C-alpha positions in Angstrom: 0.0 0.0 0.0 1.6 3.5 -0.9 2.3 5.7 1.9 -0.2 8.2 0.3 -3.2 6.1 1.1 -6.0 7.9 2.9 -7.6 6.9 6.2 -10.8 6.0 4.4 -8.9 3.8 1.9 -6.7 2.0 4.9 -10.3 1.3 7.0 -11.9 -0.3 3.9 -8.9 -2.4 3.0 -9.0 -3.5 6.7 -12.9 -3.9 6.4 -12.2 -6.3 3.3 -9.6 -8.2 5.0 -11.6 -8.9 8.2 -14.6 -10.2 6.1 -12.1 -12.8 4.4 -11.8 -14.2 7.7 -15.6 -13.6 9.1 -14.3 -10.9 11.5 -16.3 -7.9 11.9 -15.2 -4.3 11.8 -16.7 -0.9 12.1 -16.9 1.1 9.0 -15.4 4.5 10.1 -15.4 7.4 7.4 -14.1 10.6 7.2 -11.2 12.7 9.1 -8.1 11.7 10.9 -4.7 11.5 10.3 -1.9 9.0 10.7 1.5 10.2 11.9 4.1 8.7 9.8 7.2 6.9 11.3 10.6 8.4 11.3 12.7 7.5 8.1 14.5 4.2 9.0 18.1 4.9 9.8 20.1 2.1 7.8 22.3 -0.4 10.0 25.9 1.1 10.3 28.4 -1.1 8.1 30.4 -3.9 9.8 34.0 -3.0 10.5 36.2 -5.6 8.9 40.2 -5.5 8.7 43.2 -7.6 8.8 45.6 -6.2 12.0 48.4 -4.4 11.1 50.6 -1.7 12.7 48.4 1.5 11.1 44.6 -0.4 11.5 42.2 1.1 13.8 43.4 -1.6 16.7 46.9 -1.8 15.7 48.9 -4.7 16.4 49.5 -5.0 20.3 46.3 -2.8 20.7 43.2 -4.2 22.3 40.5 -1.3 22.2 38.9 1.4 19.7 35.9 3.4 19.7 33.2 3.0 17.0 30.9 6.1 17.2 28.7 4.8 14.6 28.0 1.7 16.6 26.5 3.5 19.9 23.1 2.1 20.7 23.7 -1.1 18.9 24.8 -4.1 20.3 27.7 -5.9 18.4 29.1 -9.5 17.5 33.0 -10.1 17.1 34.4 -12.8 15.0 38.2 -13.3 15.5 40.0 -15.2 12.9 36.7 -16.3 11.6 35.6 -17.4 15.0 33.1 -15.9 16.8 33.8 -14.5 20.0 32.1 -14.3 23.5 31.6 -11.4 26.2 32.3 -14.2 28.9 35.9 -13.3 30.5 36.3 -17.0 31.7 37.1 -17.8 28.2 40.5 -17.5 26.5 39.7 -14.9 24.0 36.7 -12.6 24.5 35.7 -8.9 23.9 33.8 -6.3 26.1 31.6 -3.7 24.5 29.8 -0.6 25.7 27.0 0.4 23.4 26.6 3.9 25.5 30.3 5.2 24.7 31.2 3.1 21.9 34.2 1.8 23.6 35.1 -1.9 22.2 38.1 -4.0 23.8 39.4 -7.4 22.8 41.5 -9.8 25.0 44.2 -10.9 24.4 45.6 -7.8 22.5 45.4 -8.0 18.5 48.3 -9.6 16.7 49.7 -9.0 13.1 47.3 -10.7 10.4 44.5 -11.4 12.4 41.1 -11.3 10.6 38.8 -8.7 12.8 34.8 -8.5 12.1 33.0 -6.1 14.5 29.5 -6.3 13.3 26.0 -4.2 14.9 23.1 -6.2 15.4 
């Protein structure tokens, strides 16, 4: 249904749909308005890189801030393996969705593949 549909048109469509299932609806006519939803903000792109001395998390580093992911949860794959936030594991990560601070443990090593994904 187009976003320019009228209230009456929407009501008639609902009335017709309810009739298909032998449900009853009140036939309303005239007046009213529908408040449109705000535009949908697209999900930020994942951040993927192979660790070097100059990447966002460089060799020997363990943290970075990702402001584009603030408000989202993230998943983290390291070397193609999903990581957990349980610090009882040999490798894990922490994420603060309020500040955008990401930390990984242990520190990054040269040629590791990192993939940080908003969800």
